[in-house]
C-alpha positions in Angstrom: 112.6 122.7 92.3 112.3 119.8 89.9 110.8 120.3 86.5 108.1 117.6 86.1 107.2 116.7 82.5 104.8 114.2 80.9 105.4 112.2 77.7 104.1 109.2 75.9 106.6 106.4 76.3 106.4 105.7 72.6 108.0 109.0 71.7 111.7 109.0 71.2 113.8 109.8 74.3 115.7 113.1 74.3 118.2 114.4 76.8 115.8 117.1 78.0 113.6 114.3 79.4 116.0 114.0 82.4 115.1 111.0 84.5 112.5 108.9 82.7 109.9 107.2 85.0 107.3 104.9 83.5 104.1 105.1 85.6 102.1 102.4 83.9 101.2 99.1 85.6 101.9 97.1 82.4 104.9 97.4 80.1 104.0 99.2 76.9 103.2 96.8 74.0 105.8 96.4 71.3 108.4 98.5 73.0 111.8 97.1 74.0 113.4 98.3 77.2 116.3 99.7 75.2 114.0 101.8 73.0 111.9 103.0 76.0 115.0 104.2 77.8 113.2 104.0 81.1 115.3 104.9 84.2 112.6 103.7 86.7 109.5 101.7 86.3 107.1 102.4 89.2 104.2 100.2 88.4 102.9 100.3 92.0 102.2 104.1 91.6 99.9 103.4 88.7 96.2 103.0 89.1 95.0 99.6 90.4 94.1 97.1 87.7 90.4 97.4 88.8 90.4 101.2 88.4 92.3 101.1 85.1 89.9 98.6 83.6 86.9 100.5 84.9 88.2 103.8 83.4 89.1 102.3 80.0 90.4 105.7 78.9 86.8 106.9 78.6 86.8 110.8 78.8 83.3 110.7 80.2 84.6 108.9 83.3 87.6 111.3 83.6 86.3 113.3 86.6 85.5 110.2 88.6 88.7 108.5 87.6 90.7 111.5 88.9 88.9 111.3 92.2 89.3 107.6 92.6 93.0 107.6 91.5 93.8 110.5 93.8 92.3 108.5 96.7 94.5 105.5 95.7 97.6 107.7 95.7 96.7 109.0 99.2 96.4 105.5 100.5 99.4 104.1 98.6 102.2 106.1 100.4 105.2 103.9 99.7 105.3 104.1 95.9 104.4 107.8 96.0 107.3 108.3 98.4 109.7 106.4 96.1 108.6 108.8 93.3 109.2 111.8 95.6 112.7 110.6 96.3 113.4 110.5 92.5 112.0 114.0 92.2 114.4 115.2 94.9 117.4 113.8 93.2 116.9 115.0 89.6 116.5 118.5 88.1 114.1 117.1 85.4 111.8 114.1 85.7 109.5 112.9 82.9 106.6 110.7 83.8 106.1 108.3 80.9 102.7 106.8 80.0 101.5 104.5 77.2 98.0 105.9 76.7 97.1 107.4 73.3 95.0 110.1 75.0 97.5 112.7 76.2 94.9 114.6 78.2 93.1 111.8 80.0 95.6 109.5 81.6 97.0 108.5 84.9 100.2 110.5 84.5 98.2 113.8 84.3 96.5 112.9 87.6 99.8 111.8 89.2 101.6 115.0 88.1 98.8 117.2 89.5 98.9 115.2 92.8 102.7 115.6 93.1 102.6 119.3 92.3 100.0 119.9 94.9 101.8 117.9 97.5 105.1 119.5 96.8 103.6 123.0 97.4 102.3 121.9 100.8 
Protein backbone atom coordinates (compact mmCIF):
# COMPACT_ATOMS: atom_id res chain seq x y z
CA UNK A 1 0.00 0.00 0.00
CA UNK A 2 1.27 3.43 -0.93
CA UNK A 3 1.95 5.99 1.76
CA UNK A 4 0.10 9.15 0.70
CA UNK A 5 1.39 12.40 2.18
CA UNK A 6 0.54 16.10 1.83
CA UNK A 7 2.94 19.02 1.78
CA UNK A 8 3.14 22.66 0.77
CA UNK A 9 5.17 22.88 -2.42
CA UNK A 10 7.13 25.80 -0.93
CA UNK A 11 8.69 23.57 1.73
CA UNK A 12 12.06 22.05 0.79
CA UNK A 13 11.93 18.62 -0.83
CA UNK A 14 13.28 15.68 1.18
CA UNK A 15 13.90 12.08 0.16
CA UNK A 16 11.02 10.91 2.40
CA UNK A 17 8.62 12.72 0.04
CA UNK A 18 8.95 9.91 -2.49
CA UNK A 19 7.22 10.82 -5.75
CA UNK A 20 6.22 14.50 -5.61
CA UNK A 21 2.96 15.35 -7.41
CA UNK A 22 1.77 18.94 -7.75
CA UNK A 23 -2.04 19.03 -7.69
CA UNK A 24 -2.58 22.75 -8.34
CA UNK A 25 -4.03 24.08 -11.59
CA UNK A 26 -1.55 26.97 -11.61
CA UNK A 27 2.20 26.84 -11.06
CA UNK A 28 3.14 28.24 -7.62
CA UNK A 29 4.28 31.87 -7.72
CA UNK A 30 7.97 32.55 -7.37
CA UNK A 31 9.01 28.91 -7.41
CA UNK A 32 11.37 27.52 -10.03
CA UNK A 33 10.83 24.03 -11.39
CA UNK A 34 14.20 23.00 -10.00
CA UNK A 35 13.43 24.26 -6.51
CA UNK A 36 9.96 22.67 -6.54
CA UNK A 37 11.43 19.27 -7.49
CA UNK A 38 8.06 18.13 -8.86
CA UNK A 39 7.98 14.68 -10.47
CA UNK A 40 4.48 15.12 -11.93
CA UNK A 41 2.23 18.13 -12.35
CA UNK A 42 -1.38 16.97 -12.62
CA UNK A 43 -3.19 20.26 -13.09
CA UNK A 44 -6.29 18.53 -14.50
CA UNK A 45 -6.91 16.76 -11.18
CA UNK A 46 -7.11 20.14 -9.42
CA UNK A 47 -10.45 21.90 -8.86
CA UNK A 48 -11.87 23.74 -11.84
CA UNK A 49 -10.96 27.40 -12.13
CA UNK A 50 -14.58 28.33 -11.40
CA UNK A 51 -14.64 26.25 -8.20
CA UNK A 52 -11.21 27.45 -7.07
CA UNK A 53 -12.21 31.09 -7.52
CA UNK A 54 -15.54 30.55 -5.75
CA UNK A 55 -13.84 28.87 -2.75
CA UNK A 56 -11.07 31.46 -2.42
CA UNK A 57 -9.68 29.43 0.52
CA UNK A 58 -12.54 30.66 2.72
CA UNK A 59 -12.86 28.17 5.62
CA UNK A 60 -16.56 28.99 5.89
CA UNK A 61 -17.05 27.51 2.40
CA UNK A 62 -14.99 24.40 3.24
CA UNK A 63 -17.86 21.89 3.56
CA UNK A 64 -19.45 22.97 0.29
CA UNK A 65 -16.06 23.10 -1.45
CA UNK A 66 -15.36 19.50 -0.41
CA UNK A 67 -18.73 18.40 -1.76
CA UNK A 68 -18.31 20.22 -5.08
CA UNK A 69 -14.70 19.16 -5.59
CA UNK A 70 -15.50 15.53 -4.80
CA UNK A 71 -18.25 15.69 -7.44
CA UNK A 72 -15.69 17.07 -9.93
CA UNK A 73 -13.30 14.23 -9.10
CA UNK A 74 -16.02 11.62 -9.69
CA UNK A 75 -16.80 13.20 -13.07
CA UNK A 76 -13.14 13.70 -14.05
CA UNK A 77 -12.00 10.08 -14.27
CA UNK A 78 -8.97 10.38 -16.59
CA UNK A 79 -6.78 12.64 -14.40
CA UNK A 80 -7.80 10.72 -11.27
CA UNK A 81 -6.82 7.47 -12.99
CA UNK A 82 -3.44 8.99 -13.93
CA UNK A 83 -2.87 9.76 -10.25
CA UNK A 84 -3.93 6.23 -9.26
CA UNK A 85 -1.33 4.83 -11.66
CA UNK A 86 1.35 6.94 -9.96
CA UNK A 87 0.17 5.65 -6.58
CA UNK A 88 0.48 2.05 -7.81
CA UNK A 89 4.08 2.52 -8.90
CA UNK A 90 5.54 4.32 -5.84
CA UNK A 91 5.84 3.37 -2.17
CA UNK A 92 5.42 7.01 -1.11
CA UNK A 93 3.59 9.78 -2.96
CA UNK A 94 3.41 13.35 -1.68
CA UNK A 95 0.63 15.57 -2.99
CA UNK A 96 1.96 19.10 -3.25
CA UNK A 97 -0.18 22.22 -2.96
CA UNK A 98 0.54 25.94 -2.88
CA UNK A 99 -2.16 27.13 -0.46
CA UNK A 100 -1.10 28.73 2.82
CA UNK A 101 -3.92 26.99 4.68
CA UNK A 102 -2.74 23.43 5.32
CA UNK A 103 -6.15 22.29 6.57
CA UNK A 104 -8.48 23.74 3.92
CA UNK A 105 -7.08 22.99 0.47
CA UNK A 106 -7.75 20.74 -2.50
CA UNK A 107 -4.96 18.29 -1.63
CA UNK A 108 -6.79 17.41 1.61
CA UNK A 109 -9.98 16.63 -0.32
CA UNK A 110 -8.10 14.75 -3.03
CA UNK A 111 -6.19 12.62 -0.51
CA UNK A 112 -9.41 11.72 1.33
CA UNK A 113 -11.08 10.85 -1.98
CA UNK A 114 -8.16 8.63 -3.02
CA UNK A 115 -7.99 6.89 0.36
CA UNK A 116 -11.72 6.11 0.22
CA UNK A 117 -11.55 4.83 -3.34
CA UNK A 118 -8.47 2.68 -2.64
CA UNK A 119 -10.33 0.92 0.18
CA UNK A 120 -13.24 0.05 -2.12
